[in-house]
N, C-alpha and C positions, 0 to 999 in steps of 0.2 A: 500239703504236708511234704516235708522233704525226707529223702531216704537216701543212704550211701550203698545200699545194696544193689548190685548190678542187676540182679534178677528182677528187682521191683521197679527199675526204672521204666517210665512210660515207653511203649513201643516206639512212639514217635522220635523220642530221644535217641534210641538205639539205632533207628533207621537213618535219621538225619546225621548223626555222628559217623556212622559207617560210610554214609554217601560222601562226606566231606573227607574223610580219611582216604577214600578211594581216589580221590583226585590226584593224589601222590603219583598214580600210574601215568599221569600226563608226562612227567619228566622221563619215565622209562621210554614212553612212545617217541618223545623227541630225540633221545640219544639213538635209540634203534634206527630211526628214519635217517638221521644225520649220518650215521656210520654206513649206511647202504648207498651213499652217494658215490658215483663212479670217480668223482673228483673231490678233493677235501671240502668239506663244509666248514667255512670260517665264521665263528660266532661273532667276531667283531664286525664283519662286513655283511654277512648274509642275514636276512630278516627270517623270522620264524615262518612267516608266510611262504618263503622260498621253499621250505620243507614240503609244502602241500602242492607244488606245481604238478599237474597231471600229465604234461608233455615232455618228451625228451628229444627234441628235434635238433638241439645243439646250435640253434641258429644265433647270429649276432645279437639279435634282440633279446634273447633269453639267456643262452649259454647255461641253462639250468636243467638238471635231471634228477628227479627224486623218485626212485624205482618203488620206494615204499610210502609213497604219497597217501595211499589209503590208510595207512596206520596213523599218521599225524592228523588227517582230516577227520577220522573217526574219533580220535582223541579229543579234538575240538568240540565235536558234537557231544560226546559223552560227558566232557567236563561241564558243558552247558546244562545237560540235564541233571548232573550231580549237584551242581550249584543251586539250582532251583530246588530240588528234593530237599537238600540239607537246610536251606533257608526257611522253607515252609515247616518242616519238622522241628526245627530248633527255634522257632519264633517266640516261644515262651520263656526264652532266656532273657528277652528284652522286655522292658515294661511296656504294657498296653498303652496305646494312644499314637500320638504323631510320629514319635521316633521309630516305633515299630512298624508303622505304615510306610514310611520314608525308606527305612532299610529294606524292607521286602521289595518295595518298588525298585530300588537301585539294584538288589541282587537279581530281580527278574530281568532288568535291562542287561546286566552283565551276562546273565545266563544265555538270553536270547542272542546277544551279539556274539558270544563265544561259539554257539552251536551253528549260526550262520556263517561264520568264518570257515567252518569245515565244509559247508554245503556250497560255497561259492569260492573255489579256489582262486588265487590271484591271477593265473594265466587263462582262467576261463573269462572273467570279466574283472580287469583290474579296478576300474571305477567303482563298480558295485561291491567289490571285495573291500575296498577302502571304507565305503559308506556302512557296511554292516559290521566291520571290525572296529571302528574308531570308537563307538559307545562304550565298550568294555574298558577301554583305558581310563575313561573318567569314572564310569558307574562303579567299578569294583574298588577303586581306591576311595571314592566318596563313601561307599557303603562301610568300609572299615572305620572311617572317621565317625559316622553316625553310631556305629555299634560300640566303639569306644566310649562316646558319651553315655549311651544307654546302660553300659556295664559298669561304669565307674563307680556308682553307689555301693553296689554289692560285690564286684569282682575286680578290685582296683588294679592289681598286678596285671591280670590278663588285659584289662582295658588299656593299660599303658603300653603293653606290647602291640595291641591291635592298632592303637594310634600310631606307634612308631612305624608299623608297616604301612600304614596309609600314608604317612608323610613321605617315606622312602618312595613309595609308588608314585606320589604326586611329583616329587622332584624329578624322578625318572621320565615321567611323562612330559614335564616342562623341558627337559635336557633334549628330548627328540627335536624340539623346535629350534634348538640353537645350532647354527650353521658349523659345520666341521666335525660334529660329534659322530662317532661310529654308531650307526643306527642299531646294529645287532646288540650292542651293549646296552644303549639307552632304552630300547625296546624291552629288553629283558628286566632292567631296573623298573620300568613302569609295570611290567605285568607279573613278575616272579614273586614279589613280596605278598600279593594276594594269595597265589598259589600256595606259598609256604604257610602263610597265616591260616588259610582255610583247613589245611590238614591239621595244624595245631589245634584249631578250634574244634575240629571233629574229635580228636583225642581228648581235650579237655572236656568236652560235653559228655563223653562216654564215661569219664571218671569222675566228673563233678556230681554233687547233689542236684537231682534232677529239678526241673525248671524253677527259677527263683519266683517268677510270677506265674500262677495258674491262670487258665483262660477265664 
């Protein structure tokens, strides 16, 4: 049964929607951490991972210092947790079957990868950091495309928005591999579309008639 009354929406929808809306706090964490740098943080050339460096030795090898690294690293972990909570709680917006299972698996990979990025800062172990951070670039954008297909039948406008975000994220990920491209920009083109989308998805779930497909 559908209902438009917020008070009668399933608790899972309210929890999941709120979890995804809270992911917007990631942007606040990034801005606050960047502004605390003793030297200017350059969005064009500095990676997001640079914000999480835990050392401030100023050596020629790093020349990086992020006094509020704990803020962004905590934000990585929290984002991962919120992605997973939202995906599980809002799963009934997708049709049961293969699409739902694939989407949940991709959200799970994206969530774990995001959380581990905060637990393994780049200056602690650069190789391991790259290993744990890479999956989220692929999984989060692939998840949006799967969700777009799953939503198309009953929520066409939002499905198109979801697909657009997924395509932009994939193009951003591909641009990272092109020589000469500014990594700070391409990295954000790869990651930000999902962050923006997941917040809009949370708001939409809270406002929409609750789940299209019941368990």
